[in-house]
C-alpha positions in Angstrom: 0.1 -0.2 0.2 2.9 2.5 1.0 4.5 1.7 -2.3 1.6 2.2 -4.5 0.9 5.2 -2.7 4.3 6.8 -3.1 4.1 5.5 -6.6 0.8 7.5 -7.3 2.6 10.6 -5.2 5.2 10.7 -7.6 3.1 10.4 -10.7 1.5 13.6 -9.1 4.7 15.5 -9.1 5.6 15.1 -12.4 2.1 15.6 -13.8 2.1 18.8 -12.1 5.5 19.8 -13.0 4.3 19.4 -16.8 2.2 22.2 -16.5 4.6 24.5 -15.0 7.0 26.5 -17.1 10.8 25.6 -16.3 11.6 29.2 -15.1 8.9 28.8 -12.6 10.6 27.2 -9.4 8.5 28.5 -6.6 5.3 27.2 -8.6 7.1 24.0 -8.7 8.2 23.4 -5.2 4.5 24.7 -4.1 3.0 21.9 -6.5 5.4 19.5 -5.1 4.4 20.5 -1.5 0.4 20.3 -2.3 1.0 16.7 -3.8 3.1 15.4 -0.3 0.5 16.9 1.7 -2.2 14.7 0.0 -0.5 11.6 1.4 -1.2 10.5 5.0 0.9 10.7 7.9 4.2 9.3 7.6 3.6 7.9 4.3 3.4 11.5 3.1 6.8 11.7 5.1 8.5 8.9 3.5 7.3 9.7 0.0 9.0 13.6 0.7 12.1 11.6 2.0 12.4 9.6 -1.3 11.5 12.7 -3.3 15.0 14.4 -1.8 17.2 11.7 -1.7 19.4 10.4 -4.4 20.1 6.7 -5.6 21.8 5.7 -3.3 19.9 7.5 -0.2 22.5 10.4 0.0 20.8 13.6 -0.5 21.3 15.2 -3.9 23.0 18.6 -4.5 19.7 19.9 -6.1 16.9 17.8 -4.5 18.2 17.8 -1.2 17.4 21.5 -0.5 14.9 22.4 -3.1 12.0 19.8 -3.1 11.7 19.5 1.1 10.2 21.8 3.2 12.5 20.8 5.9 15.5 22.6 4.2 13.3 25.9 3.7 12.5 26.6 7.2 13.6 29.5 9.5 12.9 28.6 12.6 15.4 25.5 14.1 14.6 22.7 16.1 16.3 20.8 18.9 15.4 17.4 19.6 16.4 15.3 22.8 17.8 11.8 22.3 17.0 8.7 24.4 16.1 5.1 24.2 13.5 5.7 21.4 16.2 7.4 19.4 19.5 6.2 19.5 20.3 4.0 16.1 21.8 5.7 13.4 18.6 4.9 11.1 16.3 6.8 13.8 18.4 10.1 14.3 18.8 10.2 10.3 15.0 10.5 10.1 15.0 13.1 12.9 17.4 15.0 11.0 16.0 14.8 7.9 12.5 15.3 9.5 13.8 18.9 10.7 16.2 18.6 13.7 19.1 21.1 13.6 20.2 20.8 17.6 20.3 17.4 19.4 20.1 17.1 22.9 22.3 14.4 25.0 20.4 14.6 28.6 23.5 13.8 31.0 20.8 13.4 33.7 20.3 9.5 32.3 22.4 7.0 30.7 26.3 6.0 30.7 28.8 8.2 29.4 29.7 5.5 26.5 26.0 5.9 25.3 26.2 9.5 24.9 29.6 9.1 23.0 27.8 6.7 20.9 25.1 9.1 20.2 27.4 12.0 19.4 29.2 9.9 16.8 26.3 8.9 15.3 25.3 12.6 15.1 28.7 13.7 13.2 28.3 10.7 10.6 24.9 12.0 10.2 26.4 15.5 9.4 29.0 14.3 7.3 26.8 12.5 5.0 24.6 15.4 4.6 27.6 17.8 4.7 25.4 20.1 7.0 26.6 21.5 10.4 24.4 20.0 13.1 24.8 21.2 16.7 25.0 19.1 19.9 23.8 20.0 23.5 25.0 18.4 26.7 22.8 18.7 29.4 23.9 18.7 33.2 21.5 17.4 35.6 22.3 20.0 38.2 21.9 19.6 41.8 18.6 17.8 42.7 16.8 19.0 46.1 14.6 16.7 47.6 12.9 15.6 50.8 13.6 12.4 52.6 11.7 9.3 53.2 8.6 8.4 55.2 7.8 5.5 57.5 4.8 4.9 55.7 5.9 3.9 51.9 2.5 5.5 50.6 3.6 8.7 52.1 1.5 11.1 54.0 -1.3 13.3 53.0 -1.0 16.9 54.4 -3.9 19.3 55.4 -4.6 22.6 54.5 -3.7 24.7 57.5 -1.2 22.3 59.4 2.0 23.2 60.6 4.9 20.6 59.1 8.4 20.7 60.0 11.2 20.0 57.6 14.6 19.4 59.7 18.1 17.3 59.7 16.8 14.2 61.9 17.4 11.0 59.9 14.7 9.5 61.6 11.7 8.4 58.8 9.2 11.0 58.5 5.9 11.1 59.9 2.7 13.5 59.1 3.9 15.9 61.5 7.9 16.3 59.6 10.4 14.8 57.5 13.9 14.8 57.0 15.2 17.9 54.4 18.7 17.0 53.5 19.9 20.0 52.6 20.9 22.5 55.2 21.4 24.9 52.6 17.4 25.4 52.3 17.0 25.6 55.9 20.0 28.4 56.3 18.5 30.5 53.4 14.8 30.1 54.3 12.7 33.1 55.9 9.2 33.8 57.5 7.1 34.0 54.5 9.0 32.1 52.0 7.6 29.3 49.9 8.3 26.1 49.7 6.8 24.0 46.7 6.8 19.9 46.9 6.4 17.6 43.9 6.2 20.4 41.1 4.1 22.1 43.1 1.5 19.8 43.9 1.9 20.8 47.4 2.7 24.4 48.8 3.9 25.6 52.0 5.1 28.6 53.6 7.6 28.9 56.1 6.3 30.6 59.6 8.9 29.7 61.8 12.8 28.9 61.3 15.7 27.6 64.0 18.7 25.8 64.5 18.2 23.0 62.0 14.5 23.1 61.2 11.6 24.8 59.5 8.5 25.1 60.6 5.7 26.0 57.5 2.0 26.1 57.2 0.2 23.9 54.6 -1.1 26.2 52.2 -2.2 24.0 49.2 -2.8 20.3 50.9 -2.0 17.1 49.0 0.1 13.9 49.6 3.8 14.0 50.3 6.0 11.0 49.2 9.9 9.8 49.5 11.7 11.4 47.4 9.8 14.2 46.1 11.3 17.3 44.9 11.6 20.8 46.3 11.5 24.3 45.1 12.3 27.2 46.7 11.0 30.3 44.7 12.0 32.7 47.3 15.7 31.6 48.4 19.0 31.8 47.4 20.8 29.0 48.0 24.8 28.8 49.1 25.6 25.6 47.0 27.2 25.1 44.1 25.2 24.3 40.5 27.6 21.6 39.9 27.8 18.3 41.8 30.3 15.8 41.4 28.5 13.9 39.1 27.9 17.1 36.9 31.9 18.0 37.1 32.5 14.4 35.8 29.9 14.6 33.1 31.3 18.2 32.1 35.0 16.6 31.7 33.4 13.7 29.5 31.4 16.6 27.4 34.6 18.6 26.6 36.2 15.3 26.0 33.7 14.2 23.3 33.3 17.6 21.9 29.8 19.1 22.4 28.9 22.3 20.9 26.8 23.7 23.9 26.4 22.6 27.9 23.6 23.4 29.6 24.1 24.4 33.3 21.3 23.7 35.8 20.6 25.8 38.8 22.5 28.8 38.2 21.9 31.5 40.9 25.1 33.3 41.5 27.5 35.0 39.5 29.8 32.7 40.9 28.6 29.6 39.0 29.2 31.1 36.1 32.6 31.8 36.8 33.2 28.2 37.7 32.0 26.7 34.7 34.1 29.0 33.0 37.0 28.4 34.5 36.6 24.9 34.4 36.3 24.9 30.7 39.1 27.3 30.1 41.3 24.9 32.0 40.3 21.9 30.2 41.7 23.2 27.1 43.2 26.9 27.5 44.2 27.2 23.8 40.6 26.8 22.5 39.5 30.1 21.5 35.7 28.9 20.5 34.6 26.2 23.3 31.4 25.2 24.2 28.9 27.7 24.7 27.2 27.6 28.0 23.3 27.4 28.4 23.0 28.9 31.9 19.5 27.5 33.0 18.3 30.2 35.9 15.8 28.7 37.7 15.6 30.9 40.9 13.0 33.8 40.8 15.5 36.3 43.0 16.0 39.4 41.3 19.3 39.7 42.9 20.6 36.5 41.4 19.5 37.6 38.0 20.9 41.0 38.0 24.1 39.6 39.5 24.6 36.8 36.9 23.5 39.1 34.0 26.1 41.9 35.3 28.8 39.3 35.5 28.2 37.8 32.0 28.1 41.8 30.9 31.4 42.3 32.0 33.3 39.3 31.1 31.6 38.9 27.7 35.1 39.7 25.9 36.9 37.4 27.3 34.7 34.4 28.3 33.6 33.3 24.9 30.4 32.0 26.4 27.5 32.6 25.1 24.8 32.5 28.1 21.3 31.0 27.7 19.1 32.2 30.5 16.4 30.1 31.5 13.4 32.0 33.1 11.1 30.6 35.4 9.5 33.3 37.5 7.1 36.3 37.0 8.8 38.1 39.3 11.2 39.0 36.4 8.9 40.2 33.9 9.7 43.9 35.4 13.0 43.8 35.5 14.0 41.6 32.7 13.9 44.0 29.9 16.3 46.2 31.9 18.7 43.7 32.6 18.9 41.5 29.5 20.6 44.8 27.3 23.4 44.4 29.9 24.5 40.8 29.0 25.5 39.0 26.0 22.8 36.1 26.7 20.4 33.9 24.6 17.1 32.5 26.3 15.8 29.4 26.8 11.8 29.6 27.9 10.9 26.7 29.7 7.3 26.4 30.4 7.1 23.6 33.0 9.3 25.4 35.4 7.4 28.6 34.6 4.2 26.8 35.5 5.8 25.7 38.7 7.0 28.7 40.3 4.5 30.9 39.1 0.7 31.2 37.9 0.0 29.4 34.7 -2.1 32.2 33.3 1.5 34.5 33.6 3.1 31.8 31.5 2.1 32.9 27.8 2.6 36.1 28.7 6.0 35.7 29.9 6.9 33.9 27.0 5.8 36.5 24.8 7.5 39.4 26.6 10.7 37.3 27.1 10.8 36.3 23.4 10.3 40.3 22.4 12.9 41.4 24.3 15.4 39.0 23.4 14.9 39.9 19.6 15.4 43.4 20.7 18.5 42.6 21.8 19.5 39.8 19.3 19.7 37.1 21.7 18.5 33.5 20.5 15.6 32.5 22.1 14.2 29.0 22.8 10.6 28.0 23.7 10.6 24.0 25.6 8.9 22.0 27.7 5.7 20.0 26.9 5.5 21.4 23.4 3.6 18.1 21.9 3.3 16.7 25.0 0.7 13.9 24.0 2.6 12.6 21.0 4.4 10.7 23.9 1.8 8.2 23.5 -0.5 9.6 20.3 0.7 9.9 16.6 -0.6 13.7 16.3 -0.9 16.0 18.9 -4.3 17.8 20.0 -5.2 21.1 18.4 -3.8 22.6 21.2 -0.8 21.6 21.1 -0.3 22.1 17.5 -1.6 25.9 18.3 0.7 26.2 21.1 3.8 25.4 19.0 2.7 28.0 16.1 2.4 30.8 18.8 6.3 29.9 20.0 6.9 30.3 16.1 4.6 33.5 15.5 6.0 35.2 18.5 9.6 35.1 16.8 11.3 32.2 18.6 14.7 31.2 17.1 14.0 27.5 18.5 11.6 25.2 19.4 12.4 22.2 21.4 11.4 18.6 21.9 12.0 16.3 25.1 10.5 13.2 26.1 8.5 13.4 22.8 11.8 12.4 21.1 13.9 10.9 23.4 11.2 8.1 25.0 8.0 8.6 23.1 6.4 5.9 21.0 6.6 8.6 17.8 9.8 10.4 17.9 10.1 10.6 14.4 6.4 11.7 13.6 6.7 14.4 16.4 9.7 16.0 14.8 8.0 16.1 11.6 5.0 17.8 13.3 6.9 20.4 14.5 8.5 21.0 10.9 5.3 21.0 9.1 4.0 23.4 11.9 6.8 25.7 11.3 6.3 25.5 7.6 2.9 26.3 7.7 3.2 29.3 9.7 6.2 31.1 8.1 4.3 30.5 4.8 1.5 32.7 6.5 1.7 36.6 5.5 0.8 37.5 9.1 4.0 35.7 10.1 6.1 37.8 7.9 3.7 41.2 9.1 4.4 40.8 12.5 8.2 40.0 12.4 8.4 43.2 10.4 6.4 45.3 12.7 8.5 44.3 15.5 11.9 44.2 13.8 14.7 45.5 16.3 16.8 48.4 15.7 20.5 48.4 15.7 21.9 51.7 17.1 25.4 50.7 18.3 27.1 52.6 15.4 29.5 50.0 14.2 30.7 49.6 10.5 29.0 45.5 11.3 25.5 47.2 12.2 25.6 49.4 9.4 26.5 46.3 6.8 24.1 44.5 8.4 21.2 47.0 7.8 22.1 47.7 4.6 22.5 44.1 3.4 18.8 43.4 4.7 17.6 46.6 2.6 19.3 45.9 -0.3 18.3 42.3 -0.4 14.7 43.5 -0.1 14.9 46.2 -2.7 16.4 44.0 -5.3 14.5 40.7 -4.3 17.6 38.7 -3.4 17.7 35.4 -2.9 19.7 35.1 0.0 22.2 37.2 2.2 25.4 35.5 2.1 27.8 36.5 5.0 31.6 35.2 5.6 32.0 35.1 9.5 34.6 33.5 11.4 32.8 33.8 15.0 29.4 34.0 13.8 28.6 37.7 15.3 27.8 39.0 11.7 25.3 36.2 11.2 23.6 36.5 14.3 23.1 40.1 14.0 21.8 39.5 10.7 19.3 37.1 12.0 18.3 39.6 14.8 16.7 41.5 12.0 14.5 38.7 10.8 15.2 39.4 7.0 13.0 37.9 4.5 15.7 36.2 2.5 17.7 33.2 4.5 21.2 33.9 5.7 24.2 32.1 4.3 26.9 31.8 6.9 30.2 30.5 5.3 32.6 30.1 8.0 36.3 28.1 8.0 35.3 26.9 11.8 33.2 24.1 12.1 32.6 25.1 15.9 31.1 28.1 14.3 28.7 26.6 12.1 27.5 24.3 14.8 27.2 27.4 17.1 24.9 29.1 14.3 22.4 26.4 14.0 20.8 27.5 16.7 20.4 31.2 15.2 17.0 31.8 13.1 17.2 31.9 9.6 20.9 30.8 9.3 22.1 28.3 7.3 25.4 27.8 8.0 27.9 26.1 5.9 31.4 24.9 6.8 34.2 26.1 4.3 38.3 25.3 5.2 40.2 28.5 4.6 42.1 26.4 2.0 39.3 26.2 -0.2 38.7 29.9 0.0 41.3 32.9 -1.2 40.8 35.2 1.7 43.2 37.8 0.0 40.8 37.9 -2.6 37.3 39.2 -2.2 36.5 38.1 -5.9 37.8 34.5 -5.4 35.4 34.8 -1.9 32.6 35.7 -4.2 32.8 33.0 -6.2 32.5 30.6 -3.3 29.5 32.2 -2.2 27.7 31.2 -5.5 28.8 28.3 -5.5 27.7 27.2 -1.7 24.3 29.3 -2.7 23.8 26.7 -5.6 24.7 23.9 -3.8 22.1 24.5 -0.9 19.6 25.4 -3.2 18.8 29.2 -1.9 20.1 30.0 -5.8 18.8 28.4 -9.0 18.9 30.6 -11.9 22.0 32.4 -12.8 20.2 35.6 -12.5 19.2 35.0 -9.0 20.9 37.8 -6.8 23.1 37.3 -3.6 23.9 40.5 -1.3 27.4 39.4 -0.3 29.0 40.8 3.2 32.3 40.5 4.6 35.2 41.7 6.6 39.1 42.7 5.5 41.2 41.7 7.2 39.4 38.7 7.0 39.3 37.0 10.6 39.0 40.2 12.3 36.4 40.2 14.7 33.6 43.1 14.3 35.4 43.8 11.1 32.1 43.5 8.6 32.9 46.4 6.1 32.3 45.1 2.7 28.9 44.9 0.4 28.4 43.2 -2.9 25.5 42.0 -4.9 26.3 39.7 -7.1 24.1 37.1 -9.4 24.4 33.4 -8.9 26.2 33.1 -12.3 29.1 34.8 -10.5 31.0 38.2 -9.9 32.2 38.7 -13.2 28.4 38.4 -14.8 26.0 40.9 -14.7 22.8 41.4 -16.9 21.3 44.9 -17.8 18.0 43.9 -16.8 19.3 43.2 -12.9 
């Protein structure tokens, strides 16, 4: 049946193309897309994949980028790997379905398993000649209550007084051990403790040496080893446990591109991981970028961390991705974010624990808007397509939720258990891709991005070149903006402006290309320096044309590219050249262009 359906789909594609002029590439693509949408579920995906792969299953130069919507999207996709997605075949399918970044969760599994997954990702990257980013996620400290004498736990009633202490005796209906003296020392009267993701809420009414007396605000059952959240307290503990340090060393040894740091509260946390990364390889000018998950709603903590990153940004080489989890930051977020070189991940699960559910959508939109204004890549994560863990299709509410994040202008959206442990990892990634392409094809999406396009006012030559490139590309209807970059800053700044054209980022460094996999609208391409004559700009223009054709961003000889570069090449912030050229090359020009 699948073979018959695929055959019929192919016939429809050829029939549709027969009525389309050879020069009408866009119409041809639309006809293909429409025919593919006629097939059901994964049959359509399989037909789509066959349409874009060559005789031996390797993507061809032309069809790989031109036929499949996977290569036309601008919003990036981050997929978590796990038991359901650990084979080469499945990881390849997730990549072809749309995944741009893969997350390795070090909370589960052995080191050898992570290395095996990383090797597979690199094989897929080499097979399709397309940079793929790898995020290593550290577990961080886990704050949990002790155990109870009753294996079924205890039910706490609203209004009762319950004590947390350091006594190792099994817990009762009146007390339980809290094996974290830092929480007891940091908590004050009026502070809130949340148990089991907020299912039980208590408020501190009394403190003493080694104990906290709390009033139960929200009743519920409390069981062995349930998690504790302390939204009002700054805990004097390191965000790096012994396990995290071992995992970090291993991440650095195998070569991940990003490191996600949990439980960041203070500048010292960032200093600590920066020191460890730099000590591991002092000569590495482009180490993994650090994703700092700031899970505490302390204004002082946020302010100190952001100020530290800002002051040290030029020497740390660390891109901090801030995980926002508190409504208390809404007022200060705009003022504080512009002080730091930071990217942001909005994890709605954590947001929902430490603030009201109705606040989450507003915070998401506020954070995305401000990140775009500051040019910081922003990722929306958690419970994106939760029902697809068990179901081959999402709920309509989940589809709308994913679309909302895209409409808001997020750089990337993420899947967790859906792709790591669900029954339908391939379908969940493909569903995200379908939603992305549908939203990005909506005129409302383009209109919103244009109406909220941030201003660049730092007065640098790089900013002027980027502004000019976007405007020129729009005026001459260029097919893409090509940017030669070493560290990726020029491409990230171009992404900030959300141009209508895709951004082709050409870099001699694989690390830069993989970092740029997180940025909206950027098509990174690794081009070794020995393959481009950086002393001859005309030769570099030929490289831009060749790569643009390879990626399918330009197809006709008269298609225009707007190319930016900086000389001396390799000098940070030296974007100072802009050129409009046709795909036929810098020596060709048609009077009609």
